[in-house]
N, C-alpha and C positions, 0 to 999 in steps of 0.2 A: 833539225832544231824543236827541244824541249818536251825529247820521247821522256823523260821524265814527267811532265808534265801534261794534261789535258786541256783544253780553250780553246775560244774563239782567236785565230788570227789575226790581229786588228789590221794587218797592215802596216802603209804609209799615216795613215788616217782612219776612224773609224766612227759615226755618228751615231748616237743613240738618242731618237724621240721618245720621250717618254707619256704613258697614257693620258694622263693625268697630272697639275703643277703639283711637285714638289717641296719638302723641305731641308731634304738632303738625299745625298747620292752617295753610291759607294763604291769603290772598283776594289775588287783584287788581278794585280798585273804583273808577272813577272817578264822580265826582260834577256835577253842573249848577247847586247850589243850595250847601245845608248841605251840610260834610263828613259822614259817615256810618263806623258803627263796627262791629266785630265784635266778639262775645262767645263763649268758649267754654266748653262744661260738662264737666266728668266724669262720668262713671256714679256716678247717686245724686244728681245734681242739682246738687254745688256748681261755683259759678265760678271756670274754670280761668283767666282773665281776660279785658282787655278791650284791646281796639286801635283808637282814633281815627284818621280821616286826619288830615294836617295838611298836606297842599296845598292849590291854589286847583284855580278849578272848572276841568273839561278837562283835567285830567292823571294819570292813571291813577297809582295808590300801591298797591304790596302789604306788607298787613297779616300776619305771624306771631304767632301766640300757641301757646307749649309745654305742654306738661302732662302727664301719667302714664297718662291713661285715657281722654282725649275722646273723646266720642261723639255732641255735638251741637252746633251752632253756631247764633247769630242773628244777622241784617245787621241792624243797623237805619238807616234812612236817616230824617232828620226832616222831608225835606220832597219826599219819592216822586221825588226826581232821583237816581237812583243803580242805572250798572248794573253788573253782578257780571261780569267778563273774564276772569276764571280763577281755578279753585279746588282747590286740590291739599290731601291729609293725607297723613302718614305715623302706618302702622298702628304697634301698638307691637310 
């Protein structure tokens, strides 16, 4: 999977706990089967939103979610064939 790309294999699901509440998160993903999605959660557990990939296989895509106090992100890959190439966050 993904010999032309280097990144974290997110499996079916990867959870990222942020070190401080953030106003934005951004992840660059590439998939090799079905598109993945990112969901961000605010302090307290409410969803800040979901962003889903819309590009074809083997094409990197950057997804961004904004909120007020995001402290957790979950990446979901329905076929276990997605790499996280880059992840950034913007502290509040």
